[in-house]
Backbone and ligand atoms as CSV (ligand in chain L), in Angstrom:
chain,resi,resn,atom,element,x,y,z
A,1,MET,N,N,0.837,-1.213,0.000
A,1,MET,CA,C,0.000,0.000,0.000
A,1,MET,C,C,0.869,1.261,0.000
A,2,PHE,N,N,1.775,1.312,1.033
A,2,PHE,CA,C,2.643,2.494,1.105
A,2,PHE,C,C,3.636,2.517,-0.050
A,3,ALA,N,N,4.104,1.304,-0.379
A,3,ALA,CA,C,5.049,1.205,-1.491
A,3,ALA,C,C,4.383,1.717,-2.762
A,4,ALA,N,N,3.126,1.374,-2.925
A,4,ALA,CA,C,2.386,1.806,-4.116
A,4,ALA,C,C,2.270,3.327,-4.130
A,5,ALA,N,N,1.982,3.885,-2.971
A,5,ALA,CA,C,1.841,5.345,-2.877
A,5,ALA,C,C,3.152,6.019,-3.251
A,6,ARG,N,N,4.255,5.395,-2.834
A,6,ARG,CA,C,5.559,6.000,-3.119
A,6,ARG,C,C,5.867,5.961,-4.623
A,7,THR,N,N,5.503,4.885,-5.279
A,7,THR,CA,C,5.750,4.823,-6.733
A,7,THR,C,C,4.847,5.793,-7.474
A,8,MET,N,N,3.689,6.051,-6.907
A,8,MET,CA,C,2.735,6.946,-7.563
A,8,MET,C,C,3.190,8.401,-7.499
A,9,LEU,N,N,3.894,8.741,-6.424
A,9,LEU,CA,C,4.199,10.150,-6.156
A,9,LEU,C,C,4.852,10.885,-7.322
A,10,PRO,N,N,5.938,10.347,-7.882
A,10,PRO,CA,C,6.554,11.082,-9.009
A,10,PRO,C,C,5.562,11.312,-10.140
A,11,LEU,N,N,4.696,10.328,-10.375
A,11,LEU,CA,C,3.691,10.468,-11.431
A,11,LEU,C,C,2.755,11.618,-11.132
A,12,VAL,N,N,2.351,11.694,-9.865
A,12,VAL,CA,C,1.419,12.751,-9.463
A,12,VAL,C,C,2.085,14.117,-9.628
A,13,VAL,N,N,3.322,14.228,-9.152
A,13,VAL,CA,C,4.055,15.499,-9.257
A,13,VAL,C,C,4.199,15.889,-10.721
A,14,CYS,N,N,4.555,14.910,-11.530
A,14,CYS,CA,C,4.681,15.117,-12.966
A,14,CYS,C,C,3.373,15.647,-13.547
A,15,GLY,N,N,2.283,15.027,-13.155
A,15,GLY,CA,C,0.964,15.418,-13.641
A,15,GLY,C,C,0.647,16.853,-13.283
A,16,ILE,N,N,1.022,17.251,-12.068
A,16,ILE,CA,C,0.740,18.615,-11.618
A,16,ILE,C,C,1.515,19.619,-12.469
A,17,VAL,N,N,2.779,19.324,-12.717
A,17,VAL,CA,C,3.601,20.230,-13.528
A,17,VAL,C,C,3.010,20.351,-14.924
A,18,VAL,N,N,2.615,19.224,-15.502
A,18,VAL,CA,C,2.023,19.236,-16.844
A,18,VAL,C,C,0.754,20.070,-16.829
A,19,MET,N,N,-0.041,19.910,-15.770
A,19,MET,CA,C,-1.284,20.668,-15.654
A,19,MET,C,C,-0.999,22.161,-15.575
A,20,MET,N,N,0.015,22.513,-14.787
A,20,MET,CA,C,0.382,23.924,-14.631
A,20,MET,C,C,0.750,24.522,-15.982
A,21,ILE,N,N,1.580,23.788,-16.716
A,21,ILE,CA,C,2.020,24.292,-18.011
A,21,ILE,C,C,0.822,24.361,-18.961
A,22,GLY,N,N,-0.053,23.360,-18.876
A,22,GLY,CA,C,-1.242,23.349,-19.720
A,22,GLY,C,C,-2.167,24.514,-19.434
A,23,ASN,N,N,-2.103,25.017,-18.201
A,23,ASN,CA,C,-3.027,26.071,-17.801
A,23,ASN,C,C,-2.479,27.479,-17.961
A,24,LEU,N,N,-1.253,27.576,-18.446
A,24,LEU,CA,C,-0.672,28.894,-18.601
A,24,LEU,C,C,-1.545,29.771,-19.490
A,25,PRO,N,N,-1.636,31.026,-19.164
A,25,PRO,CA,C,-2.335,31.944,-20.074
A,25,PRO,C,C,-1.651,32.008,-21.426
A,26,LEU,N,N,-0.510,31.334,-21.539
A,26,LEU,CA,C,0.123,31.201,-22.847
A,26,LEU,C,C,-0.876,30.591,-23.814
A,27,ILE,N,N,-1.860,29.881,-23.251
A,27,ILE,CA,C,-2.958,29.333,-24.044
A,27,ILE,C,C,-3.551,30.433,-24.918
A,28,SER,N,N,-3.685,31.607,-24.339
A,28,SER,CA,C,-4.261,32.714,-25.103
A,28,SER,C,C,-3.294,33.174,-26.195
A,29,ALA,N,N,-2.020,32.819,-26.021
A,29,ALA,CA,C,-1.013,33.189,-27.011
A,29,ALA,C,C,-0.960,32.153,-28.128
A,30,GLN,N,N,-1.685,31.056,-27.898
A,30,GLN,CA,C,-1.558,29.899,-28.764
A,30,GLN,C,C,-1.859,30.155,-30.238
A,31,THR,N,N,-3.006,30.734,-30.505
A,31,THR,CA,C,-3.360,30.971,-31.898
A,31,THR,C,C,-2.577,32.168,-32.407
A,32,GLU,N,N,-2.371,33.110,-31.508
A,32,GLU,CA,C,-1.693,34.344,-31.866
A,32,GLU,C,C,-0.232,34.109,-32.246
A,33,CYS,N,N,0.440,33.273,-31.486
A,33,CYS,CA,C,1.891,33.141,-31.637
A,33,CYS,C,C,2.327,31.854,-32.314
A,34,GLY,N,N,1.428,31.052,-32.829
A,34,GLY,CA,C,1.824,29.824,-33.500
A,34,GLY,C,C,1.575,28.586,-32.647
A,35,ASP,N,N,2.294,27.539,-32.947
A,35,ASP,CA,C,2.044,26.247,-32.314
A,35,ASP,C,C,2.749,26.128,-30.962
A,36,VAL,N,N,2.169,26.771,-29.962
A,36,VAL,CA,C,2.785,26.827,-28.641
A,36,VAL,C,C,2.782,25.455,-27.955
A,37,ASN,N,N,1.735,24.673,-28.195
A,37,ASN,CA,C,1.645,23.340,-27.593
A,37,ASN,C,C,2.829,22.467,-27.969
A,38,THR,N,N,3.094,22.382,-29.266
A,38,THR,CA,C,4.206,21.570,-29.748
A,38,THR,C,C,5.516,22.124,-29.203
A,39,LEU,N,N,5.594,23.435,-29.136
A,39,LEU,CA,C,6.810,24.065,-28.630
A,39,LEU,C,C,7.125,23.583,-27.210
A,40,PHE,N,N,6.125,23.585,-26.334
A,40,PHE,CA,C,6.389,23.177,-24.961
A,40,PHE,C,C,6.605,21.681,-24.838
A,41,THR,N,N,5.960,20.901,-25.722
A,41,THR,CA,C,6.202,19.460,-25.705
A,41,THR,C,C,7.646,19.175,-26.108
A,42,GLU,N,N,8.108,19.840,-27.172
A,42,GLU,CA,C,9.437,19.541,-27.714
A,42,GLU,C,C,10.563,20.260,-26.981
A,43,CYS,N,N,10.290,21.463,-26.490
A,43,CYS,CA,C,11.369,22.280,-25.917
A,43,CYS,C,C,11.286,22.418,-24.396
A,44,GLY,N,N,10.189,21.982,-23.799
A,44,GLY,CA,C,9.987,22.168,-22.362
A,44,GLY,C,C,11.184,21.770,-21.526
A,45,ARG,N,N,11.754,20.600,-21.827
A,45,ARG,CA,C,12.853,20.115,-20.989
A,45,ARG,C,C,14.137,20.916,-21.170
A,46,TYR,N,N,14.265,21.638,-22.249
A,46,TYR,CA,C,15.486,22.419,-22.476
A,46,TYR,C,C,15.420,23.796,-21.822
A,47,ILE,N,N,14.216,24.213,-21.460
A,47,ILE,CA,C,14.081,25.569,-20.916
A,47,ILE,C,C,13.605,25.586,-19.471
A,48,GLN,N,N,13.526,24.379,-18.858
A,48,GLN,CA,C,13.134,24.345,-17.444
A,48,GLN,C,C,14.253,24.956,-16.607
A,49,PRO,N,N,13.887,25.534,-15.458
A,49,PRO,CA,C,14.896,26.252,-14.671
A,49,PRO,C,C,15.877,25.338,-13.938
A,50,PHE,N,N,15.631,24.022,-13.922
A,50,PHE,CA,C,16.528,23.112,-13.194
A,50,PHE,C,C,17.551,22.505,-14.133
A,51,GLY,N,N,18.691,22.124,-13.558
A,51,GLY,CA,C,19.701,21.396,-14.315
A,51,GLY,C,C,20.507,22.278,-15.236
A,52,GLY,N,N,21.428,21.644,-15.942
A,52,GLY,CA,C,22.342,22.389,-16.804
A,52,GLY,C,C,21.756,22.619,-18.179
A,53,ARG,N,N,22.540,23.265,-18.996
A,53,ARG,CA,C,22.124,23.510,-20.371
A,53,ARG,C,C,22.244,22.227,-21.175
A,54,THR,N,N,21.270,21.946,-22.001
A,54,THR,CA,C,21.315,20.814,-22.913
A,54,THR,C,C,21.020,21.360,-24.304
A,55,PRO,N,N,21.865,21.016,-25.271
A,55,PRO,CA,C,21.557,21.485,-26.627
A,55,PRO,C,C,20.194,20.942,-27.067
A,56,PRO,N,N,19.368,21.784,-27.664
A,56,PRO,CA,C,18.016,21.369,-28.043
A,56,PRO,C,C,18.018,20.365,-29.196
A,57,SER,N,N,16.986,19.542,-29.264
A,57,SER,CA,C,16.823,18.570,-30.348
A,57,SER,C,C,16.406,19.299,-31.627
A,58,PRO,N,N,16.625,18.656,-32.782
A,58,PRO,CA,C,16.139,19.255,-34.043
A,58,PRO,C,C,14.620,19.474,-34.004
A,59,GLN,N,N,13.904,18.583,-33.301
A,59,GLN,CA,C,12.444,18.727,-33.190
A,59,GLN,C,C,12.084,20.009,-32.456
A,60,CYS,N,N,12.885,20.328,-31.416
A,60,CYS,CA,C,12.640,21.543,-30.649
A,60,CYS,C,C,12.882,22.760,-31.537
A,61,CYS,N,N,13.960,22.743,-32.290
A,61,CYS,CA,C,14.262,23.872,-33.183
A,61,CYS,C,C,13.166,24.037,-34.224
A,62,GLN,N,N,12.684,22.904,-34.714
A,62,GLN,CA,C,11.619,22.954,-35.720
A,62,GLN,C,C,10.355,23.566,-35.115
A,63,ALA,N,N,10.029,23.156,-33.874
A,63,ALA,CA,C,8.855,23.700,-33.188
A,63,ALA,C,C,9.017,25.204,-32.969
A,64,LEU,N,N,10.244,25.615,-32.656
A,64,LEU,CA,C,10.524,27.046,-32.487
A,64,LEU,C,C,10.273,27.800,-33.786
A,65,GLY,N,N,10.660,27.144,-34.894
A,65,GLY,CA,C,10.472,27.751,-36.204
A,65,GLY,C,C,8.999,27.957,-36.540
A,66,ASN,N,N,8.134,27.126,-35.933
A,66,ASN,CA,C,6.697,27.237,-36.182
A,66,ASN,C,C,6.001,28.165,-35.196
A,67,THR,N,N,6.813,28.842,-34.385
A,67,THR,CA,C,6.252,29.729,-33.376
A,67,THR,C,C,6.806,31.136,-33.599
A,68,ASN,N,N,5.995,32.116,-33.325
A,68,ASN,CA,C,6.480,33.490,-33.386
A,68,ASN,C,C,7.048,33.833,-32.004
A,69,VAL,N,N,8.359,33.707,-31.902
A,69,VAL,CA,C,9.015,33.875,-30.600
A,69,VAL,C,C,8.866,35.313,-30.078
A,70,THR,N,N,8.982,36.249,-30.988
A,70,THR,CA,C,8.824,37.660,-30.607
A,70,THR,C,C,7.467,37.876,-29.940
A,71,CYS,N,N,6.463,37.225,-30.504
A,71,CYS,CA,C,5.105,37.329,-29.994
A,71,CYS,C,C,5.002,36.669,-28.623
A,72,LEU,N,N,5.630,35.489,-28.511
A,72,LEU,CA,C,5.577,34.721,-27.270
A,72,LEU,C,C,6.291,35.451,-26.129
A,73,CYS,N,N,7.338,36.159,-26.484
A,73,CYS,CA,C,8.166,36.846,-25.502
A,73,CYS,C,C,7.351,37.770,-24.594
A,74,GLN,N,N,6.359,38.409,-25.166
A,74,GLN,CA,C,5.605,39.366,-24.358
A,74,GLN,C,C,4.770,38.683,-23.263
A,75,TYR,N,N,4.623,37.354,-23.390
A,75,TYR,CA,C,3.863,36.622,-22.373
A,75,TYR,C,C,4.776,36.000,-21.322
A,76,LEU,N,N,6.076,36.018,-21.603
A,76,LEU,CA,C,6.987,35.239,-20.764
A,76,LEU,C,C,7.322,35.856,-19.411
A,77,GLU,N,N,7.220,37.150,-19.315
A,77,GLU,CA,C,7.710,37.815,-18.118
A,77,GLU,C,C,7.123,37.240,-16.824
A,78,SER,N,N,5.832,36.946,-16.835
A,78,SER,CA,C,5.173,36.432,-15.630
A,78,SER,C,C,5.566,34.987,-15.316
A,79,TYR,N,N,6.261,34.334,-16.260
A,79,TYR,CA,C,6.515,32.902,-16.071
A,79,TYR,C,C,7.982,32.573,-15.942
A,80,GLU,N,N,8.761,33.554,-15.586
A,80,GLU,CA,C,10.187,33.302,-15.528
A,80,GLU,C,C,10.580,32.352,-14.407
A,81,MET,N,N,9.651,32.089,-13.464
A,81,MET,CA,C,9.971,31.109,-12.437
A,81,MET,C,C,9.738,29.694,-12.956
A,82,ILE,N,N,8.990,29.566,-14.021
A,82,ILE,CA,C,8.727,28.245,-14.594
A,82,ILE,C,C,9.738,27.932,-15.689
A,83,PHE,N,N,10.156,28.969,-16.409
A,83,PHE,CA,C,11.129,28.780,-17.471
A,83,PHE,C,C,12.388,29.550,-17.117
A,84,SER,N,N,13.498,29.105,-17.670
A,84,SER,CA,C,14.728,29.843,-17.490
A,84,SER,C,C,14.942,30.718,-18.719
A,85,MET,N,N,14.879,31.999,-18.493
A,85,MET,CA,C,15.067,32.968,-19.571
A,85,MET,C,C,16.420,32.754,-20.244
A,86,GLU,N,N,17.428,32.500,-19.395
A,86,GLU,CA,C,18.782,32.297,-19.892
A,86,GLU,C,C,18.826,31.094,-20.843
A,87,LYS,N,N,18.092,30.031,-20.471
A,87,LYS,CA,C,18.094,28.841,-21.329
A,87,LYS,C,C,17.290,29.060,-22.601
A,88,ILE,N,N,16.240,29.861,-22.510
A,88,ILE,CA,C,15.465,30.158,-23.715
A,88,ILE,C,C,16.380,30.843,-24.732
A,89,VAL,N,N,17.152,31.795,-24.235
A,89,VAL,CA,C,18.079,32.516,-25.105
A,89,VAL,C,C,19.128,31.555,-25.677
A,90,TYR,N,N,19.614,30.672,-24.831
A,90,TYR,CA,C,20.605,29.670,-25.249
A,90,TYR,C,C,20.030,28.754,-26.339
A,91,VAL,N,N,18.810,28.265,-26.108
A,91,VAL,CA,C,18.157,27.374,-27.076
A,91,VAL,C,C,17.961,28.088,-28.415
A,92,LEU,N,N,17.542,29.344,-28.353
A,92,LEU,CA,C,17.352,30.117,-29.584
A,92,LEU,C,C,18.668,30.253,-30.359
A,93,GLU,N,N,19.750,30.454,-29.605
A,93,GLU,CA,C,21.062,30.573,-30.248
A,93,GLU,C,C,21.457,29.255,-30.900
A,94,GLN,N,N,21.242,28.155,-30.155
A,94,GLN,CA,C,21.595,26.829,-30.665
A,94,GLN,C,C,20.787,26.489,-31.919
A,95,CYS,N,N,19.575,26.959,-31.968
A,95,CYS,CA,C,18.714,26.706,-33.130
A,95,CYS,C,C,18.979,27.705,-34.249
A,96,GLU,N,N,19.966,28.572,-34.029
A,96,GLU,CA,C,20.318,29.609,-34.991
A,96,GLU,C,C,19.135,30.520,-35.305
A,97,MET,N,N,18.374,30.805,-34.242
A,97,MET,CA,C,17.273,31.760,-34.356
A,97,MET,C,C,17.402,32.805,-33.260
A,98,PRO,N,N,18.559,33.465,-33.185
A,98,PRO,CA,C,18.733,34.417,-32.088
A,98,PRO,C,C,17.717,35.555,-32.179
A,99,LEU,N,N,17.380,36.102,-31.038
A,99,LEU,CA,C,16.445,37.230,-31.015
A,99,LEU,C,C,17.089,38.418,-31.712
A,100,ALA,N,N,16.294,39.135,-32.457
A,100,ALA,CA,C,16.797,40.339,-33.107
A,100,ALA,C,C,17.246,41.317,-32.029
A,101,SER,N,N,18.320,42.026,-32.325
A,101,SER,CA,C,18.857,42.981,-31.376
A,101,SER,C,C,17.773,43.955,-30.908
A,102,GLY,N,N,17.688,44.109,-29.590
A,102,GLY,CA,C,16.718,45.041,-29.031
A,102,GLY,C,C,15.375,44.398,-28.705
A,103,THR,N,N,15.198,43.120,-29.104
A,103,THR,CA,C,13.938,42.429,-28.803
A,103,THR,C,C,13.833,42.194,-27.305
A,104,GLN,N,N,12.690,42.547,-26.779
A,104,GLN,CA,C,12.434,42.352,-25.363
A,104,GLN,C,C,11.774,40.988,-25.186
A,105,CYS,N,N,12.360,40.166,-24.308
A,105,CYS,CA,C,11.779,38.843,-24.047
A,105,CYS,C,C,11.727,38.648,-22.550
A,106,GLY,N,N,10.557,38.770,-21.947
A,106,GLY,CA,C,10.482,38.769,-20.505
A,106,GLY,C,C,11.298,39.944,-19.983
A,107,SER,N,N,12.169,39.655,-19.024
A,107,SER,CA,C,12.986,40.726,-18.470
A,107,SER,C,C,14.291,40.885,-19.260
A,108,TYR,N,N,14.432,40.055,-20.279
A,108,TYR,CA,C,15.663,40.042,-21.069
A,108,TYR,C,C,15.519,40.894,-22.325
A,109,THR,N,N,16.535,41.656,-22.625
A,109,THR,CA,C,16.544,42.410,-23.874
A,109,THR,C,C,17.752,41.957,-24.680
A,110,ALA,N,N,17.519,41.519,-25.887
A,110,ALA,CA,C,18.619,41.028,-26.732
A,110,ALA,C,C,19.609,42.158,-26.992
A,111,PRO,N,N,20.915,41.880,-26.796
A,111,PRO,CA,C,21.922,42.928,-26.992
A,111,PRO,C,C,22.065,43.333,-28.461
L,1,NAG,C1,C,5.172,38.022,-34.526
L,1,NAG,O1,O,4.647,38.693,-33.418
L,1,NAG,C2,C,4.924,40.091,-33.416
L,1,NAG,C3,C,4.413,40.655,-32.077
L,1,NAG,O2,O,3.120,40.208,-31.765
L,1,NAG,C4,C,4.252,40.730,-34.646
L,1,NAG,O3,O,4.522,42.116,-34.657
L,1,NAG,C5,C,4.789,40.068,-35.896
L,1,NAG,O4,O,4.109,40.568,-37.030
L,1,NAG,C6,C,4.621,38.552,-35.844
L,1,NAG,N1,N,5.319,37.951,-36.973
L,1,NAG,C7,C,4.772,37.002,-37.706
L,1,NAG,C8,C,5.639,36.428,-38.777
L,1,NAG,O5,O,3.621,36.600,-37.533
């Protein structure tokens, strides 16, 4: 019984995080800014605030290409505790889609 509860816990925590991301007002950015759902599915693990930098997968870069990042940026400021701004910038660089100079993304402004 207790053993079962312990195995369930990571699943439950995982579910909560997925729910949180699913409930972001980024939803309202979804049609406006492109395919945000695919973006978070493919790139979510590269932009989470925990752990080190990991070069993004080609799928993540492709998902980024299908999203208007400039548009998405204006929604990011409130969510910087969920995403790492620094990693978002890193992923964009790795995908060779750096933000245009002067673009404001959350609290970050591209040099
Ligand atoms: C991307 O979003 C920005 C800001 O909302 C907008 O000005 C721009 O026209 C959009 N670009 C494309 C290609 O949709």
